C-alpha positions as CSV (number, residue, x, y, z in Angstrom):
1,M,102.5,69.0,102.0
2,N,105.5,66.7,101.8
3,S,107.4,66.0,105.0
4,G,110.5,65.0,103.1
5,A,109.9,61.3,103.4
6,G,109.5,59.2,100.3
7,S,109.6,60.8,96.8
8,Y,107.5,63.4,95.1
9,E,107.9,64.9,91.7
10,Q,106.2,67.7,89.7
11,T,106.9,68.7,86.1
12,T,105.5,71.6,84.0
13,L,106.1,71.9,80.2
14,L,105.2,74.6,77.8
15,C,105.4,74.5,74.0
16,Q,106.7,77.1,71.7
17,G,104.1,79.1,69.6
18,H,103.1,82.3,68.0
19,S,100.0,83.1,70.0
20,T,98.8,83.4,73.6
21,T,97.2,79.9,73.3
22,R,99.8,77.2,73.9
23,H,100.0,73.5,74.5
24,A,101.1,72.6,78.0
25,C,101.6,69.5,80.2
26,I,101.6,69.0,83.9
27,V,102.9,65.9,85.6
28,H,102.4,65.2,89.3
29,N,104.1,61.9,90.1
30,D,102.2,59.4,87.9
31,H,99.4,61.8,86.9
32,T,99.6,63.6,83.6
33,F,97.5,66.5,82.4
34,T,97.7,68.0,78.9
35,G,95.8,70.6,76.9
36,S,95.8,74.3,75.9
37,V,96.4,77.2,78.2
38,E,96.2,80.9,77.8
39,L,99.2,83.1,78.5
40,E,99.6,86.8,79.3
41,L,101.0,88.8,76.4
42,D,104.5,89.2,77.9
43,L,104.8,85.5,78.7
44,A,103.7,84.7,75.2
45,F,105.9,87.1,73.3
46,D,108.7,88.3,75.6
47,F,109.6,85.1,77.5
48,K,112.9,84.9,79.5
49,Q,114.4,82.4,81.8
50,A,113.2,84.5,84.7
51,S,109.6,84.1,83.4
52,I,109.5,80.3,84.2
53,S,108.1,80.7,87.7
54,R,105.3,83.0,86.4
55,A,104.5,80.6,83.6
56,V,104.5,77.6,85.9
57,A,102.0,79.4,88.2
58,S,99.8,80.4,85.3
59,I,99.7,76.9,83.8
60,N,99.0,75.2,87.2
61,R,96.1,77.7,87.8
62,Q,94.6,76.4,84.6
63,Q,95.0,72.7,85.4
64,M,91.2,72.2,85.6
65,T,91.0,73.0,81.9
66,L,93.6,70.2,81.1
67,S,92.7,66.6,80.4
68,H,94.0,63.8,82.5
69,T,95.7,61.3,80.3
70,Q,97.6,58.0,80.5
71,S,100.0,58.9,77.7
72,S,101.4,62.1,76.3
73,A,103.2,63.4,73.2
74,F,105.5,65.2,75.7
75,K,106.8,61.9,77.2
76,R,110.0,62.0,75.2
77,P,111.2,65.5,76.1
78,I,110.3,65.0,79.8
79,E,112.3,61.7,79.8
80,E,115.2,63.5,78.2
81,L,115.2,66.0,81.0
82,T,115.2,63.1,83.5
83,R,118.2,61.5,81.7
84,A,120.0,64.8,81.8
85,R,119.3,65.3,85.5
86,T,120.6,61.7,86.1
87,L,123.7,62.4,84.2
88,V,124.4,65.6,86.2
89,L,123.8,63.9,89.6
90,S,126.1,61.0,88.5
91,E,128.9,63.3,87.3
92,I,129.0,65.6,90.3
93,S,129.4,62.5,92.6
94,S,132.1,61.0,90.4
95,T,135.8,61.1,91.5
96,R,136.8,63.0,88.4
97,V,134.3,65.8,88.8
98,V,134.6,66.0,92.6
99,S,138.4,66.5,92.1
100,E,137.8,69.2,89.6
101,M,135.4,71.0,91.9
102,A,138.0,70.8,94.7
103,R,140.2,73.1,92.6
104,H,137.8,75.9,92.9
105,D,137.5,77.2,96.5
106,W,134.6,79.5,95.7
107,I,132.3,76.5,95.1
108,D,132.3,75.6,98.8
109,E,132.2,79.3,99.8
110,S,129.1,80.1,97.7
111,P,125.7,79.9,99.4
112,A,124.3,78.1,96.3
113,V,125.5,76.9,92.9
114,Y,123.9,75.4,89.8
115,F,125.1,72.9,87.2
116,E,124.6,73.5,83.5
117,L,124.6,70.9,80.7
118,V,125.0,72.4,77.2
119,G,124.7,70.3,74.0
120,D,123.1,69.8,70.6
121,V,119.7,68.9,71.8
122,A,117.3,70.7,69.5
123,K,115.8,67.5,68.2
124,L,115.3,66.0,71.6
125,F,113.3,69.0,72.8
126,E,111.7,70.0,69.5
127,G,108.9,72.5,69.9
128,V,109.4,72.8,73.7
129,L,109.8,76.3,75.1
130,F,110.8,75.1,78.6
131,I,110.4,72.2,81.1
132,A,110.6,72.8,84.8
133,N,110.9,69.9,87.2
134,R,111.1,69.6,90.9
135,Q,111.8,66.3,92.7
136,H,111.9,65.6,96.4
137,T,113.7,62.4,97.3
138,N,116.0,61.0,100.0
139,G,116.0,64.4,101.9
140,L,117.0,66.4,98.8
141,E,115.2,68.8,96.5
142,V,116.5,68.6,92.9
143,I,115.4,71.3,90.5
144,S,115.9,70.7,86.8
145,M,115.0,73.1,84.0
146,F,115.4,73.0,80.2
147,Y,115.5,76.3,78.4
148,E,117.2,77.5,75.2
149,G,119.3,74.4,74.6
150,S,120.7,73.9,78.0
151,V,119.7,72.0,81.2
152,V,120.2,73.6,84.6
153,V,120.2,71.5,87.8
154,V,120.1,72.8,91.3
155,V,120.5,70.5,94.4
156,R,119.2,71.7,97.7
157,D,118.4,70.4,101.2
158,G,114.9,68.9,101.1
159,T,114.4,68.0,104.7
160,G,111.4,69.3,106.7
161,D,108.0,70.3,105.4
162,Q,107.9,71.1,101.7
163,P,105.0,72.5,99.7
164,L,103.4,70.0,97.3
165,L,103.0,72.7,94.7
166,N,105.9,75.1,94.6
167,V,106.0,77.2,91.5
168,H,109.1,79.2,92.3
169,Y,112.2,78.3,90.2
170,P,115.7,79.9,90.4
171,T,116.4,82.8,88.1
172,I,119.7,82.2,86.2
173,P,121.5,85.4,85.2
174,P,122.0,85.9,81.5
175,S,125.4,84.8,80.3
176,H,126.3,84.1,84.0
177,V,126.6,87.9,84.7
178,E,128.4,88.7,88.0
179,G,128.7,85.0,89.0
180,R,131.8,82.9,89.1
181,G,131.8,79.6,87.1
182,A,134.0,76.8,85.9
183,T,133.9,73.9,83.4
184,L,133.8,70.6,85.1
185,A,133.7,68.2,82.1
186,T,133.6,68.1,78.3
187,Y,132.2,65.3,76.3
188,E,133.4,64.1,72.8
189,G,132.7,61.1,70.6
190,V,129.5,59.6,69.2
191,S,128.3,58.3,72.5
192,K,128.6,61.7,74.1
193,R,127.5,63.9,71.3
194,T,124.2,64.9,72.9
195,W,125.8,66.8,75.7
196,M,129.1,68.6,75.1
197,R,129.9,70.5,78.4
198,L,129.1,70.4,82.1
199,G,129.7,73.6,84.1
200,V,129.1,74.9,87.6
201,Y,128.2,78.5,88.4
202,E,127.2,80.7,91.4
203,L,123.5,80.9,92.0
204,L,123.2,84.5,93.0
205,D,120.4,85.0,95.6
206,Q,117.5,87.2,94.6
207,K,118.4,89.9,97.1
208,S,121.9,90.4,95.6
209,Q,120.3,90.7,92.1
210,R,117.8,93.4,93.3
211,P,119.4,96.2,95.3
212,D,115.9,97.5,96.3
213,T,114.7,94.4,98.0
214,E,111.0,94.6,99.0
215,A,110.2,94.7,102.7
216,S,108.5,91.6,104.1
217,V,106.3,90.7,107.0
218,D,106.5,87.6,109.2
219,L,103.1,86.0,109.6
220,S,104.4,82.8,111.3
221,N,103.1,81.9,114.8
222,G,103.4,79.1,117.4
223,S,100.6,77.0,116.0
224,Y,99.6,74.9,113.0
225,T,97.3,77.3,111.1
226,Q,94.8,77.1,108.3
227,S,93.5,80.5,107.1
228,Y,91.1,81.5,104.4
229,C,90.9,85.1,103.4
230,I,88.4,86.4,100.8
231,L,88.7,90.0,99.5
232,K,85.7,92.1,98.6
233,S,84.9,92.0,94.9
234,Q,85.4,95.3,93.0
235,R,82.4,94.4,90.9
236,P,79.1,93.9,92.7
237,A,77.8,91.3,90.3
238,A,81.0,89.3,90.0
239,D,80.9,85.6,90.6
240,N,84.6,85.3,91.4
241,A,86.9,86.6,94.2
242,E,90.5,87.0,95.0
243,V,91.5,84.7,97.9
244,M,94.4,83.7,100.0
245,F,94.7,80.2,101.5
246,R,97.2,79.4,104.2
247,F,98.1,75.7,104.8
248,G,100.5,75.4,107.7
249,S,103.4,77.7,106.8
250,W,102.6,77.8,103.0
251,L,100.5,80.5,101.3
252,Y,98.6,80.2,98.0
253,S,96.5,82.9,96.3
254,G,94.5,83.6,93.2
255,D,91.0,84.0,91.8
256,V,88.3,81.4,92.4
257,E,84.6,81.2,91.6
258,L,82.6,82.3,94.7
259,P,79.3,84.0,95.2
260,N,79.6,87.7,95.8
261,D,77.4,87.6,98.9
262,V,79.3,85.3,101.2
263,T,77.8,85.6,104.7
264,L,78.6,84.2,108.1
265,G,76.3,81.3,107.5
266,S,77.8,80.4,104.2
267,I,81.4,80.5,105.3
268,P,81.7,76.6,105.5
269,E,80.5,76.3,101.9
270,A,82.9,79.0,100.8
271,V,85.8,77.3,102.5
272,V,85.0,74.0,100.8
273,S,84.7,75.7,97.5
274,M,88.1,77.4,97.9
275,R,89.7,74.0,98.7
276,V,88.1,72.3,95.7
277,Q,89.6,75.1,93.5
278,Q,93.1,75.0,95.0
279,S,94.6,74.1,91.7
280,K,93.8,77.6,90.5
281,L,95.9,79.2,93.2
282,A,99.5,80.0,92.8
283,F,102.1,79.3,95.5
284,V,103.1,82.6,97.2
285,G,105.8,81.4,99.6
286,D,106.4,80.9,103.3
287,A,104.4,82.7,105.9
288,S,107.6,83.8,107.6
289,S,108.4,86.2,104.7
290,V,105.5,87.7,102.8
291,S,106.2,90.7,100.6
292,K,104.7,94.0,101.9
293,S,103.5,94.6,98.3
294,N,101.3,91.5,98.5
295,R,97.6,92.6,98.7
296,F,97.0,90.3,101.6
297,A,100.0,91.2,103.7
298,N,98.6,94.1,105.6
299,C,95.2,92.5,106.3
300,L,96.8,89.2,107.4
301,E,99.2,91.0,109.6
302,H,96.4,93.1,111.2
303,A,94.3,90.0,111.7
304,G,97.2,88.2,113.4
305,D,97.6,91.2,115.8
306,V,93.9,91.3,116.6
307,L,93.6,87.6,117.1
308,D,96.5,87.5,119.5
309,F,94.8,90.2,121.5
310,V,91.5,88.4,121.4
311,E,93.2,85.2,122.4
312,S,94.6,86.9,125.5
313,L,91.1,88.2,126.4
314,V,89.6,84.7,126.1
315,M,92.3,83.3,128.4
316,E,91.7,86.0,131.0
317,S,88.0,85.3,131.0
318,Q,88.3,81.7,132.0
319,E,87.8,82.4,135.7
320,A,84.7,84.5,135.1
321,I,83.3,81.8,132.8
322,S,83.9,79.1,135.4
323,D,81.8,81.2,137.8
324,L,79.1,81.7,135.3
325,A,79.0,78.0,134.5
326,T,77.8,77.1,138.0
327,N,74.5,78.6,137.1
328,A,74.5,78.1,133.3
329,K,74.8,74.5,132.4
330,W,75.0,75.2,128.7
331,I,78.3,76.9,129.3
332,E,79.6,73.8,131.1
333,A,78.6,71.7,128.2
334,G,81.4,73.5,126.2
335,D,79.4,74.1,123.1
336,C,79.8,77.9,123.1
337,F,81.8,80.7,121.5
338,F,82.9,84.2,122.1
339,K,81.5,87.1,120.0
340,F,83.4,90.4,119.5
341,T,82.2,93.5,117.7
342,C,85.0,95.1,115.7
343,C,84.4,98.8,115.1
344,S,86.2,100.2,112.1
345,G,87.9,103.6,112.4
346,G,90.9,105.3,111.0
347,D,93.1,103.2,108.8
348,N,91.4,99.8,108.9
349,N,93.5,97.2,107.1
350,M,90.5,94.9,107.0
351,D,88.3,97.2,104.9
352,S,89.1,95.1,101.7
353,V,88.3,91.8,103.4
354,A,84.9,90.2,103.0
355,V,85.6,87.0,105.0
356,F,88.5,85.8,107.1
357,A,88.4,82.3,108.7
358,Q,91.2,80.6,110.6
359,V,91.7,77.4,112.6
360,S,94.8,77.1,114.8
361,V,96.0,74.1,116.6
362,F,98.3,74.9,119.6
363,D,100.2,72.7,122.0
364,Y,98.3,70.3,124.2
365,A,95.6,69.7,121.5
366,C,94.2,73.2,122.0
367,L,92.0,74.3,119.1
368,S,91.1,77.9,118.3
369,C,88.6,78.7,115.5
370,T,88.0,82.3,114.3
371,L,85.5,83.7,111.9
372,L,85.3,87.3,110.8
373,C,82.5,88.4,108.5
374,T,82.2,92.0,107.3
375,D,78.6,91.7,105.9
376,T,77.3,94.2,108.6
377,P,78.4,97.8,109.4
378,Q,80.0,96.4,112.6
379,S,82.0,93.3,111.7
380,K,81.4,90.3,113.9
381,L,84.4,88.2,115.1
382,F,83.5,84.8,116.5
383,R,86.1,82.9,118.6
384,R,85.7,79.3,119.6
385,R,88.4,77.8,121.7
386,T,88.5,74.1,122.8
387,C,91.2,72.9,125.1
388,P,91.3,70.1,127.8
389,A,92.3,72.7,130.3
390,V,89.2,74.8,129.9
391,S,86.5,72.6,128.4
């Protein structure tokens, strides 16, 4: 996670091609990875600008199959995107372009805009399907994308916690449908022949583009949380599992290699294995707004409700535990935990969950660790809570 201080940059490039196997490149700051990746059929043969986020997620999930390299054949197109971004940032802060933008009141009224550079750049980006770049620097998030002969730049507030791997990129409406726009500058002459026009357009939010916006659930809480959720495999002999990893307020999910018989005793090894394979997971979004259609949404929401209730029971038991501790020295030592038996019945949102593990850090250095394992008919929930006030 990036706190907004310093600078962080990530770039994903995908080559053109005529099959589902394509050359790709990932750059994280100074680390470059190149190689071949496999695409889904629609990404390979029906690619659109709106497909960039899915393609970036797919490529990053396959990072383990790419080779770490000091130099890359994709260096030039990536540098050209950097030059284009620098040109846009320079232009939109120039007196000439600032004066031009002041003539259009809708720019200040719009919740978000994007800048587009159009030019004769086929040779500069030869063989490249798209490049997507995200840079965090000086409290700003600058998103740059090359696709179909143009470069789009979006400048956003980048203060606060930012995910180190964010695969979500803005969707630009085809031909600027429904959005207002304006030409800010045109370029002529030999020295400017690469780029011919700079424009600004409304960046319509995703809700305004989709009338039937999906319902979402708020999974945020008043603590710093790390959660690991492993779903039951649909195939008994499978050696992989679908998982969700929560790191603070950011959620990641995908398929990782795990044994199909994870038990309570093997949870620590499973958690370590998930973290080692985090590059295979796709960034889902913020915990405060998780789509109800997400497979993990209902079980995570249910787990949150149950754990809040369990937390209240643990707090209410402190007086009784203090009384017990006078005759049971092992309790006073503090190396103990609470065990709850969770009986399923009716609509159980945890039926699809094999393992759920969570560590939460509350105010006053209070630590709460929860393990839920469904390897028995009656699931066992273990709660360990350490806090200066009770330990």
